[in-house]
C-alpha positions, 0 to 999 in steps of 0.5 A: 534260912540257909539252904541245905543239901544239893542245890539241884535236888532241892530244885527238883523237889521244889518244882515237884512240889509246885506241880502237886500244889497247883494240881491238888491245892495247898489247903490239905498239903501233908508231907508224907503224900507230897513226899510219896508223890515225889518219890522221897520221904518226908524226912527228906523234905524237911531236911531241904525246906526245914518245915511244912510251913517253909516249903509251902511259902517257898512254893507260893513264891516260886508260883507268885514269880511265874505269875509276876513274869507272865503279868510283867510280859503282858503289861507295857513297860513304865507306868500305865493307866489303871484301865490299861493295867486292868485289861492286861491282868485280865487278859493273863488271867483269861489264859488256861495255863494260869488258871490253876495258879489263880485258883490256888491264890483264891484258895490261900486268900480264902484260908487266910480270911478263915485265920487258918494257919500259916496262910494268914501270913502267906496271904499278906506277903503275897498281897503285899507283893501284888500291891507293890508290883501294881504300884510300880506300874500304875500311872496316877499321881504318887500320892494316889498310887497306893490306893489305885493299886489297892483298888485294882488288886480288889477289882481283879480279886473280885472278878476272879471270885466271879469267874470261878464261882459263877463263870467266865462270861459273867466275869468277862462282861463285868470287865467290859462294864468296868472299862467302859464306865468313865 
């Protein structure tokens, strides 16, 4: 879809929408309350983004871009052993400024598991993006990269669930245990 309106206004609305979604979540995102929080109307948001679903997808892409940038800074250049990647990703995941992003990620995945539209499509796109990111960085034979990336993502997802549901101490000890296993 071609972007409409003034680019600087669209970016301002997008930045505000990202902040709003990180604070309030995506499940109950409604255009009218979002527009009120941004000092505009729901019609203006529709003008700039086309639909609630397209706005949500754009917000999640922006959030994902920020997390990918943070992870890319933490991960050594080139390919790394899966343990090195797990350690680096978990280090980023434990940073307090990343917590709202990771909570949003789990919210989206949970909504997708419940087959709530439009989260299933968004979650699939997000998961493929993370799988591609991990495949590009994991140092295993080419034929094993896809499976290694999936294993890394599944491990991180499980650790995130433990972290938020049971507590960071349990998740941190699980990471240490995983890294001690050879």
